[in-house]
C-alpha positions as CSV (number, residue, x, y, z in Angstrom):
1,M,35.1,40.5,32.7
2,N,35.4,44.2,32.4
3,R,35.8,46.2,35.4
4,T,32.7,48.2,34.9
5,D,30.7,44.9,35.6
6,P,31.7,43.5,38.8
7,T,30.5,39.9,39.7
8,S,29.3,41.8,43.0
9,A,26.4,42.8,40.6
10,R,24.9,39.2,40.3
11,P,22.2,37.5,42.5
12,G,24.0,35.5,45.2
13,A,27.5,37.6,45.5
14,R,27.1,38.3,48.7
15,K,26.2,34.7,49.7
16,N,29.3,33.6,47.5
17,Q,31.4,36.5,49.2
18,F,30.3,35.2,52.5
19,L,30.9,30.9,52.0
20,L,34.2,32.1,50.2
21,L,35.4,34.1,53.0
22,L,34.1,30.9,55.8
23,I,36.5,28.6,53.6
24,L,39.2,30.9,54.0
25,F,38.6,30.7,57.7
26,L,38.1,27.5,58.1
27,D,41.8,26.9,56.6
28,L,42.8,29.6,58.3
29,V,41.9,28.8,61.1
30,G,43.4,24.9,60.7
31,F,46.5,26.7,59.6
32,A,47.1,29.2,62.9
33,L,46.6,25.8,65.1
34,I,50.1,25.0,65.2
35,F,51.3,28.9,66.2
36,P,51.1,28.1,70.3
37,L,52.5,24.8,69.9
38,V,55.7,25.2,68.5
39,P,58.3,25.7,71.4
40,E,56.6,22.6,72.9
41,L,56.5,20.3,69.5
42,L,60.1,21.1,69.1
43,D,61.0,20.4,72.4
44,F,59.0,17.2,71.8
45,Y,61.0,15.9,68.7
46,R,64.4,17.0,70.3
47,R,63.8,14.6,73.2
48,G,62.6,11.7,71.1
49,V,59.0,9.9,71.6
50,P,58.8,7.6,74.4
51,G,60.1,3.7,73.5
52,Q,61.1,4.6,70.3
53,P,65.0,5.9,68.4
54,I,65.1,9.8,68.2
55,D,64.8,11.0,64.7
56,T,68.8,10.7,63.1
57,W,67.6,13.5,61.0
58,F,67.0,15.5,63.6
59,L,69.8,14.5,66.0
60,S,72.4,15.6,63.0
61,I,70.2,18.9,62.3
62,N,70.5,19.9,66.1
63,D,74.2,19.4,65.8
64,A,74.8,21.3,63.1
65,L,72.5,24.5,64.6
66,F,74.9,23.5,68.3
67,Q,78.1,23.9,66.2
68,L,76.8,27.3,65.2
69,L,76.0,28.8,68.6
70,P,79.0,30.9,70.2
71,L,80.0,28.9,73.0
72,D,78.6,31.7,75.6
73,R,74.5,30.8,73.9
74,R,74.3,27.3,73.6
75,S,71.5,26.1,75.6
76,H,68.5,24.2,74.4
77,E,66.1,26.7,74.3
78,N,68.7,28.4,71.4
79,Q,68.8,25.1,69.7
80,I,64.6,25.2,69.5
81,I,64.4,29.1,68.5
82,I,66.8,28.1,65.3
83,M,65.0,24.7,64.5
84,G,61.8,27.3,64.6
85,G,63.3,29.5,62.2
86,V,64.9,26.8,59.9
87,L,60.7,24.9,60.2
88,A,59.2,28.5,59.4
89,S,61.2,29.3,56.4
90,L,60.9,25.9,54.8
91,Y,56.9,26.6,55.1
92,S,57.2,29.6,53.7
93,V,59.6,28.7,50.4
94,L,57.2,26.2,49.9
95,Q,55.0,29.1,49.6
96,F,56.8,30.9,47.8
97,M,57.4,28.9,44.9
98,A,53.8,27.4,44.8
99,A,51.5,30.6,45.2
100,P,52.4,32.4,41.3
101,Y,51.3,28.6,40.1
102,W,47.5,27.9,42.0
103,G,47.3,31.8,40.5
104,K,48.4,30.7,37.4
105,L,45.8,27.6,37.6
106,S,43.0,29.3,39.0
107,D,43.2,32.4,36.2
108,R,43.3,29.2,33.7
109,I,40.5,26.5,35.1
110,G,39.0,28.5,37.6
111,R,38.9,29.8,41.1
112,R,36.6,27.1,43.6
113,P,38.3,23.4,41.9
114,V,41.6,25.3,42.9
115,L,40.2,26.2,45.5
116,L,39.2,22.3,47.0
117,V,42.5,21.2,45.3
118,T,44.0,22.9,48.3
119,S,41.6,22.7,51.1
120,L,41.8,18.9,50.2
121,G,45.5,18.9,50.1
122,L,46.0,20.8,53.6
123,A,43.7,18.3,55.2
124,L,46.0,15.3,54.2
125,S,48.8,17.2,55.7
126,Y,47.6,17.7,59.0
127,L,46.3,13.7,59.0
128,I,49.6,13.2,58.4
129,W,51.3,15.3,61.7
130,S,48.4,13.4,63.5
131,V,50.4,10.2,63.5
132,S,53.7,11.9,62.8
133,L,56.1,10.1,65.4
134,S,59.3,11.5,63.5
135,F,60.6,14.5,63.2
136,T,61.0,13.7,59.3
137,A,57.2,12.5,59.4
138,F,56.6,16.7,60.6
139,I,58.0,17.8,58.2
140,G,56.9,15.5,55.3
141,A,53.4,17.6,57.0
142,R,54.7,20.7,56.8
143,I,56.6,20.4,53.3
144,L,52.8,18.6,51.8
145,G,51.1,21.9,53.8
146,G,53.2,24.8,52.2
147,L,52.6,23.1,48.4
148,M,49.3,23.4,49.1
149,A,49.1,26.5,51.0
150,G,47.7,28.7,47.7
151,N,44.4,29.3,49.0
152,M,45.1,32.7,50.6
153,S,46.0,34.1,47.2
154,V,43.2,32.2,45.4
155,A,40.5,33.8,47.8
156,S,42.4,37.1,47.3
157,A,41.6,36.7,43.5
158,A,38.3,35.6,43.7
159,M,36.9,38.4,46.2
160,A,37.9,40.8,43.4
161,D,35.9,38.5,40.9
162,M,33.0,39.8,42.8
163,S,34.1,43.0,43.7
164,P,33.7,46.4,41.6
165,I,37.1,49.1,41.0
166,E,36.4,51.5,43.5
167,H,35.7,48.5,46.0
168,R,38.4,46.4,45.7
169,T,40.3,47.7,48.9
170,R,37.4,46.5,51.0
171,A,37.3,44.0,48.7
172,M,41.0,42.7,50.6
173,G,39.6,44.5,53.6
174,L,37.7,41.4,54.0
175,V,39.6,38.7,52.8
176,G,42.2,40.2,55.3
177,A,39.3,40.0,58.4
178,A,39.0,36.2,57.4
179,F,42.6,35.9,58.1
180,G,41.8,38.0,61.1
181,M,39.5,35.6,62.8
182,G,41.5,32.8,61.6
183,F,44.1,34.2,63.8
184,V,41.6,34.6,66.8
185,V,40.0,31.7,67.2
186,G,43.1,29.1,65.6
187,P,45.9,29.6,68.1
188,A,43.2,29.9,71.0
189,L,41.7,26.7,70.2
190,G,45.4,25.5,69.3
191,G,46.1,25.9,72.8
192,I,42.7,24.9,74.2
193,S,43.1,21.9,72.3
194,S,46.8,21.2,73.1
195,L,45.7,20.4,76.7
196,W,44.0,16.9,75.5
197,D,46.9,14.5,75.4
198,I,45.4,11.2,73.4
199,S,48.6,9.1,73.2
200,H,47.4,6.9,74.8
201,L,44.8,5.6,72.7
202,A,47.2,4.2,70.3
203,T,50.7,4.0,69.8
204,F,50.4,5.9,66.4
205,F,49.2,9.0,68.4
206,T,51.6,11.9,69.6
207,P,50.5,14.2,72.4
208,F,49.5,16.9,69.7
209,S,47.6,15.0,67.5
210,F,44.3,15.5,68.6
211,T,45.0,19.0,67.7
212,A,46.1,18.0,64.6
213,L,42.7,15.9,63.8
214,V,41.1,18.8,64.9
215,A,43.1,20.9,62.0
216,F,42.4,17.9,60.0
217,L,38.6,18.2,60.6
218,L,37.5,21.8,59.6
219,G,40.0,20.8,56.0
220,I,37.7,18.3,55.7
221,L,34.9,21.3,57.0
222,S,36.4,23.6,54.2
223,A,36.1,21.7,51.2
224,G,32.7,19.7,51.8
225,L,31.6,24.0,51.6
226,N,33.2,24.3,48.7
227,L,32.2,21.4,46.8
228,G,28.4,21.2,47.9
229,F,27.6,25.2,48.3
230,L,30.4,27.2,46.6
231,K,29.6,28.9,42.9
232,E,32.2,29.9,40.9
233,T,33.6,33.3,40.7
234,L,36.1,33.8,37.3
235,G,33.8,35.0,34.3
236,Q,36.9,35.4,31.7
237,R,39.9,32.0,31.3
238,N,43.4,33.1,30.5
239,G,44.8,29.9,28.8
240,D,47.4,31.6,27.7
241,G,51.3,30.8,29.2
242,P,53.3,27.6,31.0
243,L,51.0,26.5,34.2
244,W,54.1,24.2,35.5
245,I,55.4,26.3,38.8
246,Q,57.5,29.4,37.4
247,N,60.0,31.5,38.8
248,P,58.5,34.7,40.0
249,I,60.6,37.3,39.2
250,K,60.5,36.3,35.7
251,V,56.7,36.1,35.4
252,I,56.7,39.7,37.3
253,R,59.5,40.9,34.4
254,S,57.2,39.2,31.6
255,R,53.7,38.5,32.4
256,L,53.0,42.0,34.5
257,D,53.6,45.9,35.1
258,T,56.8,45.5,36.2
259,H,57.2,49.7,36.6
260,R,53.8,49.6,39.1
261,L,53.8,46.4,40.8
262,G,57.3,46.1,40.9
263,R,57.6,48.1,43.6
264,I,54.3,47.1,45.5
265,L,56.1,43.6,45.3
266,A,59.8,44.8,46.7
267,L,57.6,46.8,49.5
268,N,56.0,43.8,50.8
269,F,59.1,41.3,50.2
270,L,60.6,43.8,52.7
271,Y,58.1,44.5,55.1
272,L,57.6,40.9,55.9
273,I,60.9,40.2,55.9
274,T,60.7,42.4,59.0
275,F,57.5,41.5,60.3
276,S,58.1,37.9,59.9
277,A,60.5,38.1,61.5
278,F,58.8,39.9,64.6
279,E,56.2,37.4,64.5
280,F,58.5,34.2,64.7
281,S,60.3,36.0,67.9
282,F,57.1,36.4,69.7
283,T,56.0,32.9,70.2
284,F,59.3,31.8,71.8
285,F,59.8,35.4,73.7
286,Y,56.2,35.1,75.8
287,K,57.7,32.0,76.2
288,L,61.3,32.2,77.8
289,D,60.3,35.6,79.3
290,F,57.1,35.6,80.3
291,G,57.2,31.9,81.1
292,L,54.0,31.3,79.3
293,D,52.5,27.8,78.3
294,P,50.4,27.1,75.1
295,S,47.5,28.5,75.8
296,G,48.2,31.5,77.3
297,I,50.2,32.0,74.0
298,G,47.3,31.4,72.7
299,L,45.3,34.0,74.6
300,I,48.0,36.6,73.2
301,F,46.9,35.3,69.6
302,L,43.7,35.7,70.5
303,Y,43.6,39.4,71.7
304,L,45.7,40.1,68.4
305,G,43.3,38.3,65.8
306,V,40.8,40.7,67.6
307,L,42.5,43.7,67.0
308,L,42.8,41.7,63.1
309,V,39.4,41.9,62.8
310,L,38.7,44.6,64.2
311,G,40.8,46.6,61.7
312,Q,40.5,45.1,59.0
313,G,37.1,44.4,59.2
314,G,36.1,47.4,60.6
315,L,38.4,49.8,60.0
316,V,39.7,49.5,56.6
317,R,36.0,50.4,55.4
318,A,35.8,53.3,57.3
319,L,39.0,54.7,55.6
320,E,38.8,53.3,52.1
321,G,36.7,56.4,51.1
322,R,38.7,58.6,52.7
323,M,42.3,58.1,51.6
324,D,43.6,55.5,49.2
325,G,45.6,52.1,49.2
326,R,49.4,53.8,49.0
327,K,47.9,56.4,52.2
328,M,46.2,53.4,54.1
329,A,49.6,51.3,54.1
330,I,51.7,54.5,54.8
331,L,49.9,54.6,58.1
332,G,49.8,50.8,58.5
333,F,53.5,51.3,58.5
334,A,54.4,54.8,60.6
335,L,52.5,52.8,63.6
336,L,55.1,49.9,63.5
337,P,58.5,50.7,64.6
338,L,57.8,52.3,68.2
339,P,55.8,50.2,69.5
340,M,57.7,47.6,68.1
341,Y,60.7,48.5,69.8
342,L,59.2,49.1,73.2
343,M,57.8,45.1,73.0
344,A,60.7,44.0,74.1
345,Y,60.7,45.8,77.3
346,T,57.8,44.7,78.9
347,A,58.5,41.6,80.3
348,P,57.3,40.5,82.6
349,S,54.3,42.6,82.6
350,V,51.9,40.7,79.8
351,G,49.2,43.7,80.8
352,L,52.4,46.5,79.5
353,S,52.9,44.2,76.4
354,L,49.3,44.1,75.3
355,V,49.5,48.1,75.3
356,C,52.5,47.7,72.8
357,L,50.7,44.9,70.8
358,F,48.3,47.6,69.8
359,P,49.2,49.6,67.6
360,I,50.9,47.0,66.0
361,A,48.4,44.5,65.4
362,I,45.9,47.3,64.1
363,G,49.2,48.7,61.8
364,S,49.6,45.5,60.4
365,S,46.0,45.1,59.6
366,L,46.0,48.3,57.5
367,I,48.9,46.8,55.5
368,Q,48.0,44.0,53.3
369,P,44.4,44.6,52.2
370,A,46.4,48.0,51.3
371,L,48.9,46.2,49.0
372,A,46.7,43.7,47.9
373,G,43.9,46.3,46.7
374,L,47.3,48.2,44.9
375,T,48.2,44.8,43.1
376,S,45.2,44.1,42.0
377,L,44.2,47.9,40.5
378,N,47.4,47.3,38.9
379,A,46.5,43.8,37.0
380,A,44.6,43.5,34.3
381,E,41.6,41.5,34.9
382,D,42.1,37.7,33.5
383,R,45.5,38.3,35.7
384,Q,43.9,38.9,39.1
385,G,44.8,35.4,40.2
386,L,48.9,35.0,38.7
387,A,49.3,39.3,40.1
388,L,47.8,37.7,43.6
389,G,49.8,35.1,43.6
390,V,52.9,36.8,42.9
391,L,52.1,39.0,45.9
392,R,51.6,36.4,48.5
393,S,54.7,34.5,46.6
394,T,56.8,37.5,47.4
395,G,55.7,37.5,51.4
396,S,56.4,34.0,51.2
397,L,60.1,34.5,49.9
398,G,60.0,37.3,53.1
399,R,58.3,35.6,55.7
400,A,61.3,32.5,54.8
401,I,63.8,35.4,55.0
402,G,62.7,36.9,58.5
403,P,62.0,33.9,61.3
404,L,65.8,32.4,59.8
405,G,67.2,36.3,60.2
406,G,65.3,36.5,63.2
407,A,66.5,33.3,65.1
408,Y,69.9,34.5,64.1
409,L,69.4,38.1,65.6
410,Y,67.9,36.2,68.9
411,W,71.0,34.0,69.7
412,F,73.5,37.0,69.0
413,L,71.8,40.2,70.5
414,G,68.9,39.1,72.6
415,I,65.8,40.6,72.3
416,H,66.2,44.2,73.4
417,D,68.5,44.4,69.9
418,T,66.3,42.4,67.9
419,Y,63.6,44.2,68.1
420,L,65.2,47.5,67.7
421,V,67.0,45.9,64.6
422,I,63.8,45.3,63.5
423,A,62.3,48.6,64.3
424,I,65.1,50.3,62.3
425,L,64.5,47.9,59.4
426,L,60.5,49.4,59.9
427,L,61.3,52.9,59.2
428,L,63.5,52.2,55.9
429,V,60.3,50.3,54.7
430,V,58.3,53.3,55.6
431,L,60.3,55.4,53.6
432,L,60.1,53.0,50.5
433,A,56.5,53.2,51.2
434,L,56.2,56.5,50.0
435,S,57.3,56.0,46.6
436,A,54.2,53.6,46.2
437,P,52.8,54.1,43.4
438,D,49.4,56.4,42.9
439,P,46.5,54.4,42.9
440,T,44.6,57.8,41.5
441,R,46.8,57.6,38.1
442,P,45.9,54.7,35.5
443,P,48.0,52.2,35.3
444,R,50.0,51.7,32.0
445,E,48.3,48.6,29.5
446,E,50.0,45.5,30.1
447,A,51.9,43.1,27.5
448,P,49.6,40.0,25.6
């Protein structure tokens, strides 16, 4: 598809954009339901299902992690923290592996069928979670969910299909706003749904089955909207190259403009290492230092999500005509380090923590649309899905490293020094952002 002939000019494009964003929103709500439950969920599997033997795999992992801890740091809380890091990292590693495949497949067969498959796959993973009486079954559900989590990159590519070049960053902002709204509703709904325990209704249910079934129904609804109403956005198919899961680094070197995209991908990778370390510790920080339960943590996520929606749905649109994606990303990065460091000293005052979270949420709301817009602008039209898939994939690799690194920092340093280290690393990311490619300069021609 030619850049000067955007899909957005076609009749019904606005309706299709809305449907696409709604489908993405539903998928992300289902994905985010689990966030406030993680500490309680892992403690549940640590203690074991009443009337059933404790999962031997969980016990062996737990024992191995316990031996890694210094004597003065050995506690059930720290074991749960590191187990949460392992769980988050596993999910992100699978996203790293699968995202380029889904992106490339969507370039070949279209966005709509790939979104349908991933929505159904996510729904199946939630159904398995709803009856996971063992940690092994729960891990199996998370593995399937991680492999199916390609909808963000494919939805970004579909929005790029329907957006002219001058509004590409705004289009990525709308995708980011759907993501933010998922974070508004998902964790809050997860916290509320955790109040319903249906484990007494059947022997295969757990205290978290109701939440899992809500996520399953959202996945089915998403797939139904896709099947019944969504129109294909891809014009010109790109059928070249292998489809099997590829090494993202090899893909970058051989099929994309490494000179420009390489710096964007490196920036995204390093940013998400640091930010996901913060995100990971966030839930445990509010549970252990503030004493909040899942519903309380869900309300904190609700506050964050509202700010993300305001930033990505409104602020990005307002700033797009005044600054390019590079400057927007730099602004977003610059807002993060200081409040992130101060955040560690806010306990037990929830109000003070919300003040610190405000610039953190606004800054992060600018970064992802800006980087996605820069990636889209520097990729050929027939490789939008691949390029944005690689962007999400390298981000997932960062998210695989960050939670585990954050867990170890939390172990050995405590929350104050952990957030200090993260803030210092983010300052280095700000410096790297200054070298991001200037979108006003034309990209190099890509190799066929």
